[in-house]
C-alpha positions in Angstrom: -34.9 -14.5 88.6 -37.0 -17.5 89.8 -36.0 -19.7 86.8 -32.3 -19.1 87.4 -32.8 -20.0 91.1 -34.7 -23.1 90.1 -31.9 -24.2 87.7 -29.3 -23.6 90.4 -31.2 -25.6 93.0 -31.9 -28.5 90.6 -28.3 -28.6 89.5 -27.1 -28.8 93.1 -29.7 -31.5 93.9 -30.2 -33.5 90.6 -31.6 -36.6 92.4 -34.2 -34.5 94.2 -35.8 -32.5 91.3 -37.0 -34.3 88.2 -39.0 -31.5 86.6 -38.5 -27.8 86.1 -40.6 -25.0 84.7 -38.6 -22.0 83.5 -40.9 -19.0 82.7 -38.9 -16.3 80.9 -35.6 -17.5 82.4 -33.0 -14.9 83.2 -30.1 -16.2 81.2 -27.8 -13.2 81.0 -25.4 -11.4 83.4 -24.7 -8.0 81.9 -23.7 -8.9 78.3 -22.7 -12.5 79.0 -25.1 -15.3 78.1 -25.3 -17.9 80.9 -27.2 -20.9 79.4 -24.1 -22.8 78.3 -22.5 -22.3 81.7 -25.6 -23.5 83.5 -26.2 -26.6 81.4 -22.5 -27.5 81.2 -22.2 -31.1 80.0 -25.8 -31.7 81.0 -25.2 -34.8 83.1 -27.1 -33.3 85.9 -30.2 -33.0 83.6 -30.4 -36.7 82.7 -33.9 -37.9 83.7 -35.2 -34.3 84.1 -38.1 -32.9 82.2 -38.0 -29.1 81.5 -40.5 -26.7 80.2 -39.1 -23.4 79.0 -40.9 -20.4 77.6 -39.7 -17.0 76.7 -42.0 -14.0 76.0 -41.2 -11.8 73.0 -41.9 -8.6 74.9 -39.6 -8.3 77.9 -40.9 -4.8 78.9 -37.4 -3.7 80.0 -37.4 -6.4 82.7 -34.6 -8.4 81.0 -31.0 -7.4 80.8 -30.5 -6.2 77.2 -33.7 -6.3 75.3 -36.3 -8.6 73.8 -33.8 -9.6 71.1 -31.3 -10.6 73.8 -33.9 -12.7 75.6 -34.8 -14.6 72.4 -31.1 -15.2 71.6 -30.4 -16.4 75.2 -33.4 -18.8 75.0 -32.1 -20.2 71.7 -28.7 -20.7 73.4 -30.4 -22.6 76.2 -32.2 -24.8 73.7 -28.9 -25.5 71.9 -27.2 -26.3 75.2 -29.9 -28.7 76.1 -29.7 -30.5 72.7 -25.9 -30.6 73.0 -26.3 -32.3 76.4 -28.4 -35.0 74.7 -31.9 -33.9 75.7 -34.6 -34.3 73.1 -37.1 -31.6 72.2 -40.7 -32.5 73.1 -39.6 -35.6 75.1 -37.1 -34.3 77.6 -37.8 -30.6 77.2 -40.3 -28.3 75.6 -39.5 -24.7 74.5 -42.0 -22.1 73.4 -41.8 -18.5 72.4 -44.8 -16.6 73.5 -45.6 -13.9 71.0 -46.3 -10.7 72.9 -45.6 -12.6 76.2 -44.2 -10.4 78.9 -41.5 -11.1 81.6 -43.9 -10.8 84.5 -46.6 -12.6 86.4 -49.5 -11.2 84.5 -47.9 -12.5 81.3 -47.2 -15.9 82.7 -50.7 -16.5 84.1 -52.0 -17.1 80.6 -49.6 -19.9 79.8 -49.7 -21.9 83.0 -51.7 -24.9 81.5 -48.9 -25.6 78.9 -46.1 -26.6 81.3 -48.5 -28.6 83.5 -49.7 -30.6 80.4 -46.2 -31.2 79.3 -45.0 -32.3 82.7 -48.0 -34.3 83.9 -50.0 -35.1 80.7 -53.7 -34.7 80.1 -56.0 -34.4 83.2 -57.8 -37.5 84.2 -61.4 -37.8 83.1 -63.7 -37.9 86.0 -65.9 -41.0 86.1 -69.1 -41.5 87.9 -70.0 -44.7 89.6 
């Protein structure tokens, strides 16, 4: 539930955190989708960059199933857009085909959020 905790901390401290990475965010409590509640009117997200990815294979680590995870992720994207955030500028969302809801699944996608949040790595120069 690290992504859920990250969202909670960022929402409580919007002037402290300007970037978030949400890897397979836990966006459901039992059968209730949480994304709309978490985003709310989105004022707390102004000036924040978010990278969000959801794997298509949740391995029973997500409440519901893989279809619920995909639906919840789309609800989050819709809530971010409704709050005025722009895809690929303020946030980036990716579905990872075959991606799993665990650390071994996330390790393969780590470069993508870093590139989105920080840009291309500097080219080393020799002098």
